[in-house]
C-alpha atoms as a printed R data frame, in Angstrom:
    type eleno elety resid chain resno       x      y       z
1   ATOM     1    CA   MET     A     1  -0.024 -0.040  -0.024
2   ATOM     2    CA   LEU     A     2   1.187  3.521  -0.764
3   ATOM     3    CA   THR     A     3   0.598  6.421   1.587
4   ATOM     4    CA   LEU     A     4   1.109  9.929   0.345
5   ATOM     5    CA   TYR     A     5   1.705 12.927   2.740
6   ATOM     6    CA   PHE     A     6   0.867 16.094   0.674
7   ATOM     7    CA   ALA     A     7  -0.327 19.632   1.128
8   ATOM     8    CA   PRO     A     8  -3.208 20.916  -0.859
9   ATOM     9    CA   GLY     A     9  -1.951 24.064  -2.836
10  ATOM    10    CA   SER     A    10   1.624 22.925  -2.954
11  ATOM    11    CA   SER     A    11   3.824 21.102  -5.697
12  ATOM    12    CA   SER     A    12   3.126 18.047  -3.801
13  ATOM    13    CA   MET     A    13  -0.223 18.031  -5.482
14  ATOM    14    CA   ALA     A    14   1.620 16.765  -8.762
15  ATOM    15    CA   VAL     A    15   2.151 13.457  -7.091
16  ATOM    16    CA   HIS     A    16  -1.406 13.335  -5.859
17  ATOM    17    CA   ILE     A    17  -2.463 13.948  -9.434
18  ATOM    18    CA   ALA     A    18  -0.200 11.309 -10.783
19  ATOM    19    CA   LEU     A    19  -1.449  8.663  -8.398
20  ATOM    20    CA   HIS     A    20  -5.088  9.269  -9.560
21  ATOM    21    CA   GLU     A    21  -4.003  9.333 -13.256
22  ATOM    22    CA   ILE     A    22  -2.231  5.951 -12.676
23  ATOM    23    CA   GLY     A    23  -5.323  4.703 -10.990
24  ATOM    24    CA   VAL     A    24  -3.418  2.973  -8.236
25  ATOM    25    CA   ALA     A    25  -4.924  2.829  -4.602
26  ATOM    26    CA   PHE     A    26  -3.271  4.991  -2.098
27  ATOM    27    CA   ASP     A    27  -3.850  6.439   1.330
28  ATOM    28    CA   GLY     A    28  -3.844 10.154   0.998
29  ATOM    29    CA   ARG     A    29  -2.762 12.141   4.217
30  ATOM    30    CA   PRO     A    30  -3.176 15.898   3.711
31  ATOM    31    CA   MET     A    31  -0.843 17.948   5.660
32  ATOM    32    CA   SER     A    32  -1.453 21.562   6.871
33  ATOM    33    CA   PHE     A    33   1.317 24.028   6.866
34  ATOM    34    CA   LYS     A    34  -0.848 26.390   8.957
35  ATOM    35    CA   ASN     A    35  -1.063 23.651  11.747
36  ATOM    36    CA   ASN     A    36   2.663 22.857  11.207
37  ATOM    37    CA   ASP     A    37   1.758 19.161  10.484
38  ATOM    38    CA   VAL     A    38   5.136 18.792   8.676
39  ATOM    39    CA   GLY     A    39   6.918 19.763  12.002
40  ATOM    40    CA   SER     A    40   5.362 17.016  14.001
41  ATOM    41    CA   PRO     A    41   7.578 14.418  15.499
42  ATOM    42    CA   GLY     A    42   5.786 11.726  13.703
43  ATOM    43    CA   TYR     A    43   6.251 13.353  10.283
44  ATOM    44    CA   LEU     A    44   9.828 14.259  10.965
45  ATOM    45    CA   ALA     A    45  10.535 10.730  11.712
46  ATOM    46    CA   LEU     A    46   9.403  9.868   7.995
47  ATOM    47    CA   ASN     A    47  10.867 13.020   6.479
48  ATOM    48    CA   PRO     A    48  13.537 14.703   8.638
49  ATOM    49    CA   GLU     A    49  13.426 17.735   6.190
50  ATOM    50    CA   GLY     A    50   9.764 18.450   7.210
51  ATOM    51    CA   LYS     A    51   8.739 18.941   3.585
52  ATOM    52    CA   VAL     A    52   5.957 17.492   1.515
53  ATOM    53    CA   PRO     A    53   5.495 15.271  -0.537
54  ATOM    54    CA   THR     A    54   6.555 12.057   1.160
55  ATOM    55    CA   LEU     A    55   5.445  8.729  -0.401
56  ATOM    56    CA   VAL     A    56   5.605  5.818   1.957
57  ATOM    57    CA   ILE     A    57   6.169  2.496   0.099
58  ATOM    58    CA   ASP     A    58   5.969 -0.663   2.172
59  ATOM    59    CA   GLY     A    59   7.155  1.331   5.203
60  ATOM    60    CA   ARG     A    60   9.884  3.202   3.481
61  ATOM    61    CA   PRO     A    61   9.612  6.990   2.714
62  ATOM    62    CA   LEU     A    62  10.490  8.501  -0.675
63  ATOM    63    CA   THR     A    63  10.715 12.306  -0.855
64  ATOM    64    CA   GLU     A    64  10.942 14.996  -3.424
65  ATOM    65    CA   VAL     A    65   8.427 15.569  -6.346
66  ATOM    66    CA   ALA     A    66  10.662 14.453  -9.179
67  ATOM    67    CA   ALA     A    67  12.040 11.404  -7.505
68  ATOM    68    CA   ILE     A    68   8.388 10.170  -6.540
69  ATOM    69    CA   LEU     A    69   7.009 10.905  -9.987
70  ATOM    70    CA   PHE     A    70   9.989  8.993 -11.496
71  ATOM    71    CA   TYR     A    71   9.401  6.187  -9.197
72  ATOM    72    CA   LEU     A    72   5.709  5.973 -10.093
73  ATOM    73    CA   ALA     A    73   6.506  6.135 -13.694
74  ATOM    74    CA   LYS     A    74   8.983  3.214 -13.480
75  ATOM    75    CA   ARG     A    75   6.818  1.101 -11.119
76  ATOM    76    CA   PHE     A    76   3.691  1.604 -13.136
77  ATOM    77    CA   SER     A    77   5.426  1.508 -16.537
78  ATOM    78    CA   ASP     A    78   2.165  0.242 -18.247
79  ATOM    79    CA   THR     A    79   0.857  3.779 -17.742
80  ATOM    80    CA   GLU     A    80   3.483  5.135 -20.096
81  ATOM    81    CA   LEU     A    81   4.297  8.090 -17.993
82  ATOM    82    CA   LEU     A    82   7.792  7.618 -19.343
83  ATOM    83    CA   PRO     A    83   8.892  6.967 -22.889
84  ATOM    84    CA   ARG     A    84   9.529  3.225 -23.783
85  ATOM    85    CA   ASP     A    85  12.813  1.868 -25.067
86  ATOM    86    CA   ASP     A    86  14.502  5.388 -25.581
87  ATOM    87    CA   ILE     A    87  17.348  5.887 -23.130
88  ATOM    88    CA   GLU     A    88  17.883  9.458 -24.163
89  ATOM    89    CA   ALA     A    89  14.086 10.361 -23.680
90  ATOM    90    CA   ASP     A    90  14.376  8.441 -20.324
91  ATOM    91    CA   ALA     A    91  17.241 10.547 -19.222
92  ATOM    92    CA   GLN     A    92  15.359 13.695 -20.013
93  ATOM    93    CA   ALA     A    93  12.305 12.585 -18.024
94  ATOM    94    CA   PRO     A    94  13.345 14.213 -14.610
95  ATOM    95    CA   ARG     A    95  13.148 17.604 -16.322
96  ATOM    96    CA   GLY     A    96   9.869 17.097 -17.813
97  ATOM    97    CA   LEU     A    97   8.587 15.890 -14.349
98  ATOM    98    CA   ASN     A    98   9.833 18.955 -12.821
99  ATOM    99    CA   LEU     A    99   8.107 21.161 -15.345
100 ATOM   100    CA   ALA     A   100   4.841 19.216 -14.679
101 ATOM   101    CA   ALA     A   101   5.275 19.699 -10.930
102 ATOM   102    CA   SER     A   102   6.118 23.364 -11.381
103 ATOM   103    CA   ASP     A   103   3.005 23.795 -13.496
104 ATOM   104    CA   VAL     A   104   0.879 22.376 -10.528
105 ATOM   105    CA   HIS     A   105   2.751 24.610  -8.233
106 ATOM   106    CA   TYR     A   106   1.978 27.776 -10.347
107 ATOM   107    CA   LEU     A   107  -1.730 26.794 -10.941
108 ATOM   108    CA   SER     A   108  -2.453 25.850  -7.386
109 ATOM   109    CA   GLN     A   109  -0.962 29.295  -6.308
110 ATOM   110    CA   ALA     A   110  -3.100 31.138  -8.811
111 ATOM   111    CA   LEU     A   111  -6.310 29.160  -7.745
112 ATOM   112    CA   ARG     A   112  -5.713 29.756  -4.119
113 ATOM   113    CA   GLU     A   113  -5.271 33.452  -4.728
114 ATOM   114    CA   TYR     A   114  -8.351 33.564  -6.917
115 ATOM   115    CA   TYR     A   115 -10.557 31.765  -4.159
116 ATOM   116    CA   ASP     A   116  -8.991 33.094  -1.082
117 ATOM   117    CA   GLU     A   117  -8.222 36.749  -2.144
118 ATOM   118    CA   LYS     A   118 -10.640 37.139  -5.028
119 ATOM   119    CA   SER     A   119  -7.872 38.136  -7.299
120 ATOM   120    CA   SER     A   120  -7.439 36.875 -10.849
121 ATOM   121    CA   ALA     A   121  -3.881 38.123 -11.130
122 ATOM   122    CA   GLY     A   122  -2.157 34.783 -10.786
123 ATOM   123    CA   ILE     A   123  -4.635 33.076 -13.281
124 ATOM   124    CA   ASP     A   124  -4.178 35.890 -15.679
125 ATOM   125    CA   GLY     A   125  -0.308 35.621 -15.384
126 ATOM   126    CA   TYR     A   126  -0.214 31.754 -15.251
127 ATOM   127    CA   SER     A   127   0.402 31.079 -18.879
128 ATOM   128    CA   GLU     A   128   3.254 33.644 -19.200
129 ATOM   129    CA   LYS     A   129   4.873 32.355 -15.971
130 ATOM   130    CA   ALA     A   130   4.586 28.718 -17.065
131 ATOM   131    CA   LEU     A   131   5.764 29.319 -20.559
132 ATOM   132    CA   ALA     A   132   8.755 31.184 -19.343
133 ATOM   133    CA   ARG     A   133   9.889 28.200 -17.289
134 ATOM   134    CA   VAL     A   134   9.069 25.833 -20.331
135 ATOM   135    CA   TRP     A   135  11.403 27.966 -22.530
136 ATOM   136    CA   LYS     A   136  14.273 27.822 -19.971
137 ATOM   137    CA   ALA     A   137  13.947 24.058 -20.115
138 ATOM   138    CA   VAL     A   138  13.890 24.064 -23.781
139 ATOM   139    CA   ARG     A   139  17.090 26.313 -23.789
140 ATOM   140    CA   PHE     A   140  18.741 23.854 -21.464
141 ATOM   141    CA   SER     A   141  17.800 20.807 -23.705
142 ATOM   142    CA   TRP     A   142  19.170 22.492 -26.712
143 ATOM   143    CA   TRP     A   143  22.369 23.416 -24.818
144 ATOM   144    CA   MET     A   144  22.878 19.852 -23.602
145 ATOM   145    CA   THR     A   145  22.217 18.528 -27.054
146 ATOM   146    CA   SER     A   146  24.595 20.776 -28.848
147 ATOM   147    CA   MET     A   147  27.197 20.151 -26.331
148 ATOM   148    CA   LEU     A   148  26.984 16.197 -26.133
149 ATOM   149    CA   HIS     A   149  26.040 15.090 -29.593
150 ATOM   150    CA   ARG     A   150  28.057 14.921 -32.619
151 ATOM   151    CA   PHE     A   151  26.411 16.232 -35.697
152 ATOM   152    CA   PRO     A   152  27.499 15.397 -39.336
153 ATOM   153    CA   ASP     A   153  28.144 19.046 -40.199
154 ATOM   154    CA   THR     A   154  30.074 19.737 -36.876
155 ATOM   155    CA   GLU     A   155  33.715 20.156 -37.545
156 ATOM   156    CA   GLY     A   156  36.353 22.831 -37.324
157 ATOM   157    CA   PHE     A   157  34.987 25.756 -35.432
158 ATOM   158    CA   GLY     A   158  31.769 24.113 -34.213
159 ATOM   159    CA   ALA     A   159  33.803 21.021 -32.973
160 ATOM   160    CA   ARG     A   160  36.293 23.351 -30.984
161 ATOM   161    CA   ILE     A   161  33.579 25.300 -29.462
162 ATOM   162    CA   GLN     A   162  31.830 21.976 -28.303
163 ATOM   163    CA   LEU     A   163  35.043 20.853 -26.645
164 ATOM   164    CA   ALA     A   164  35.546 24.358 -25.027
165 ATOM   165    CA   GLU     A   165  32.118 24.135 -23.731
166 ATOM   166    CA   LEU     A   166  32.709 20.638 -22.165
167 ATOM   167    CA   ASP     A   167  36.136 21.762 -20.814
168 ATOM   168    CA   TYR     A   168  34.483 24.823 -19.140
169 ATOM   169    CA   LEU     A   169  31.786 22.567 -17.612
170 ATOM   170    CA   VAL     A   170  34.070 20.254 -16.112
171 ATOM   171    CA   SER     A   171  36.544 22.841 -14.874
172 ATOM   172    CA   SER     A   172  34.194 25.485 -13.412
173 ATOM   173    CA   LYS     A   173  32.204 25.266 -10.184
174 ATOM   174    CA   ALA     A   174  29.832 27.838 -11.555
175 ATOM   175    CA   ALA     A   175  29.168 25.890 -14.668
176 ATOM   176    CA   SER     A   176  28.780 22.597 -12.854
177 ATOM   177    CA   ALA     A   177  26.385 24.282 -10.440
178 ATOM   178    CA   SER     A   178  24.436 25.741 -13.366
179 ATOM   179    CA   LEU     A   179  24.196 22.336 -14.890
180 ATOM   180    CA   SER     A   180  22.934 20.687 -11.703
181 ATOM   181    CA   GLU     A   181  20.403 23.389 -11.130
182 ATOM   182    CA   ASN     A   182  19.021 23.038 -14.682
183 ATOM   183    CA   TYR     A   183  19.171 19.219 -14.844
184 ATOM   184    CA   VAL     A   184  17.148 18.681 -11.705
185 ATOM   185    CA   GLY     A   185  14.919 21.662 -12.386
186 ATOM   186    CA   LEU     A   186  15.110 25.397 -12.004
187 ATOM   187    CA   PRO     A   187  13.673 26.710  -8.788
188 ATOM   188    CA   TYR     A   188  10.327 28.316  -8.809
C-alpha cells in the first residue's frame, strides 16, 4: 500500500494527481502548513526535512516530487508516464517531471489566490509564467544536445566550441552548479 503525505496548494499535488492518473490505490494524508503538521515528531521521523511530499512505500519513505514521479513512472510502466525503449528520452524525463510539478505549483498558487483573495492576477499571469519556465527548459535541452552530440556538419570551429564548452563545464564550479540546477529543475 502506498501512503502519500501532501499539502493542498503545493507542488506535492503533482504526485497526488499522478497517483489518480495511474489509478493506483493509495492512502492520502493531507498536511497543513498552518497547523505545522510537517513539523510534528511523527512526520519528521518519516521526512527529517519536514517537507512534502513523502510517499511511503511498504514502510519506506521516498521524498521530493521529481523522485516520486520518476518512481511511479517506473513502477507503473504500463501507464506510459515515461517513454519506452528510448534511453535518451528516459534521461530527460526528470526535467519533464519537474516542469509538470512546477505547473501544478503555479496553477495551485493562482487558484488559491483566486478563491482566497478574490484576485485573478495569478490566473491571468499563469500562462506567461509557465511558458517562461518551459522556454528555460527548452534552452537547457538545446544546450545539452548541442554540447554532447556529434552532428554530421560539426567540424572545425563548431567542434572546437563543443570541446571548449565541455572543458568549461568540467573545470568550473559555476558551470557545474548551473548544469546541476538546470538538470534537476530550476527553482520556482
